[in-house]
C-alpha positions, 0 to 999 in steps of 0.5 A, spaced: 500 500 500 502 506 498 504 511 503 499 517 501 500 520 508 506 523 505 502 527 501 498 531 506 500 538 506 503 539 513 508 533 511 510 537 505 510 543 508 515 540 514 519 537 509 520 544 505 522 547 512 527 542 514 530 542 507 531 550 507 531 552 514 526 557 513 519 557 516 515 564 513 511 562 507 508 569 506 501 570 505 496 564 506 492 564 500 496 558 498 493 553 503 486 552 500 489 550 493 494 546 496 489 542 501 484 541 495 490 539 490 493 534 495 486 531 497 485 530 490 492 526 489 490 522 495 483 520 493 483 520 485 489 520 482 491 512 484 498 514 484 504 509 484 510 509 488 514 513 482 508 518 482 508 519 489 515 521 489 515 525 483 509 529 484 510 530 492 517 532 490 514 537 485 510 540 491 516 540 496 520 544 491 514 549 490 513 550 497 521 551 498 521 556 492 515 560 496 520 560 502 526 562 499 522 567 495 519 570 501 526 571 504 529 574 498 524 579 497 525 581 505 533 581 504 532 585 497 526 590 498 528 593 492 526 588 487 519 590 489 521 597 485 522 593 478 518 595 473 516 590 468 512 591 462 508 585 459 507 586 451 503 580 449 500 574 453 498 568 449 492 565 451 490 560 446 488 552 447 493 547 448 496 544 442 495 550 437 502 553 436 502 557 442 509 554 444 512 556 437 509 563 437 511 564 444 519 563 442 518 566 436 516 573 439 521 572 445 526 572 440 526 579 438 531 583 441 526 588 444 522 582 448 524 577 453 520 571 456 522 566 461 527 560 460 525 553 462 531 552 467 529 559 470 521 557 471 524 551 475 529 554 479 528 561 479 531 563 485 539 564 487 541 559 492 547 563 494 551 569 493 556 566 487 553 569 481 555 565 475 557 559 479 550 559 482 546 560 475 551 554 472 549 550 477 541 551 476 542 550 469 545 543 470 540 541 474 535 543 469 538 539 464 538 533 468 531 534 470 529 535 462 532 528 461 528 525 467 522 528 465 522 526 457 525 519 460 519 518 464 513 520 459 513 515 453 513 519 447 513 526 450 519 528 445 514 528 439 509 532 443 512 538 446 519 540 445 523 540 451 529 544 452 532 547 459 535 553 455 529 555 451 523 560 452 517 557 455 511 558 459 511 561 466 506 556 468 511 553 473 511 559 477 504 560 477 504 553 480 507 556 486 501 558 488 498 551 487 493 554 482 495 551 475 493 546 470 499 542 470 497 537 476 491 536 472 495 534 466 500 529 470 494 526 474 487 525 474 484 530 479 477 531 477 475 535 484 481 539 483 479 541 476 472 543 478 475 547 484 480 551 480 474 553 475 471 557 480 477 559 484 479 567 484 486 567 481 488 574 483 493 572 488 496 567 484 497 572 478 499 578 483 505 573 485 506 572 478 508 579 477 513 578 483 516 573 479 517 577 473 520 582 478 525 577 481 527 574 474 528 581 471 532 583 478 537 577 477 538 579 469 538 587 469 539 586 461 531 585 461 529 592 463 526 596 458 524 589 454 517 587 453 515 580 457 512 575 452 507 571 456 504 564 454 500 559 458 494 555 456 492 556 463 490 563 462 484 561 459 482 559 466 482 566 468 482 571 462 478 576 466 483 576 471 489 576 466 485 582 463 485 586 469 492 584 472 496 586 465 492 592 463 497 594 458 498 587 454 495 585 448 492 578 448 493 573 443 488 567 442 491 561 437 486 557 434 486 550 431 481 545 429 478 543 435 478 535 434 486 536 433 486 540 439 483 535 443 486 529 440 493 532 441 492 534 448 489 527 450 495 524 447 500 529 451 496 528 457 496 520 457 503 520 456 504 525 462 499 521 466 502 514 465 508 515 469 505 517 475 499 511 475 498 504 473 491 505 472 489 507 465 486 514 465 486 516 458 479 516 456 477 519 463 482 524 462 480 526 455 473 527 457 475 531 463 479 535 458 474 536 453 469 539 458 474 543 461 476 546 455 469 547 453 468 551 459 474 555 458 472 557 451 465 559 454 469 564 459 474 567 454 468 569 449 464 572 455 470 576 458 473 578 451 466 581 449 468 588 453 475 588 451 475 586 443 480 591 441 485 587 446 485 581 442 489 578 436 486 572 433 491 567 430 490 561 426 494 555 427 496 553 419 496 561 417 501 562 423 505 556 420 505 559 413 507 566 415 510 566 422 514 573 421 508 576 418 504 574 424 509 576 429 509 583 425 502 584 426 502 582 434 507 587 435 503 592 431 497 591 435 502 592 442 504 598 439 511 596 437 513 597 430 517 591 428 524 593 425 529 590 421 533 587 427 526 584 429 525 581 423 532 578 422 532 575 429 525 572 428 528 569 421 534 566 425 530 563 430 525 559 425 532 557 421 534 554 428 528 551 430 526 546 425 521 540 427 525 535 423 530 532 428 524 530 432 519 524 431 512 526 429 506 526 434 501 521 432 494 521 435 487 519 433 480 521 437 478 514 437 484 512 441 481 516 447 474 514 446 472 521 443 466 521 438 468 526 433 461 528 431 459 529 438 465 533 439 463 538 433 456 539 436 459 541 443 464 546 441 460 549 435 459 555 439 466 556 439 468 554 432 462 558 429 465 564 431 473 562 431 473 556 427 479 553 424 480 548 418 487 547 420 
C-alpha cells in the first residue's frame, strides 16, 4: 500500500522547512489550493510509488521556492521597485502553436520571456553569481532528461529544452493554482475547484516573479515580457485586469486536433505517475474543461475586443514573421529590421525535423468526433479553424 500520508500538506510543508531552514511562507492564500490539490492526489489520482515521489517532490520544491522567495524579497526590498512591462500574453488552447509563437516573439531583441531552467529554479541559492546560475542550469538539464525519460513519447509532443523560452506556468504553480497537476494526474475535484477559484493572488505573485527574474538579469529592463500559458484561459478576466497594458493573443486550431493532441500529451504525462489507465477519463475531463474555458474567454473578451489578436494555427505556420509583425503592431511596437532578422534566425534554428512526429487519433481516447463538433460549435462558429 502506498504511503499517501506523505502527501498531506503539513508533511510537505515540514519537509520544505527542514530542507531550507526557513519557516515564513508569506501570505496564506496558498493553503486552500494546496489542501484541495493534495486531497485530490490522495483520493483520485491512484498514484504509484514513482508518482508519489515525483509529484510530492514537485510540491516540496514549490513550497521551498515560496520560502526562499519570501526571504529574498525581505533581504532585497528593492526588487519590489522593478518595473516590468508585459507586451503580449498568449492565451490560446493547448496544442495550437502557442509554444512556437511564444519563442518566436521572445526572440526579438526588444522582448524577453522566461527560460525553462529559470521557471524551475528561479531563485539564487547563494551569493556566487555565475557559479550559482551554472549550477541551476545543470540541474535543469538533468531534470529535462528525467522528465522526457519518464513520459513515453513526450519528445514528439512538446519540445523540451532547459535553455529555451517557455511558459511561466511553473511559477504560477507556486501558488498551487495551475493546470499542470491536472495534466500529470487525474484530479477531477481539483479541476472543478480551480474553475471557480479567484486567481488574483496567484497572478499578483506572478508579477513578483517577473520582478525577481528581471532583478537577477538587469539586461531585461526596458524589454517587453512575452507571456504564454494555456492556463490563462482559466482566468482571462483576471489576466485582463492584472496586465492592463498587454495585448492578448488567442491561437486557434481545429478543435478535434486540439483535443486529440492534448489527450495524447496528457496520457503520456499521466502514465508515469499511475498504473491505472486514465486516458479516456482524462480526455473527457479535458474536453469539458476546455469547453468551459472557451465559454469564459468569449464572455470576458466581449468588453475588451480591441485587446485581442486572433491567430490561426496553419496561417501562423505559413507566415510566422508576418504574424509576429502584426502582434507587435497591435502592442504598439513597430517591428524593425533587427526584429525581423532575429525572428528569421530563430525559425532557421528551430526546425521540427530532428524530432519524431506526434501521432494521435480521437478514437484512441474514446472521443466521438461528431459529438465533439456539436459541443464546441459555439466556439468554432465564431473562431473556427480548418487547420
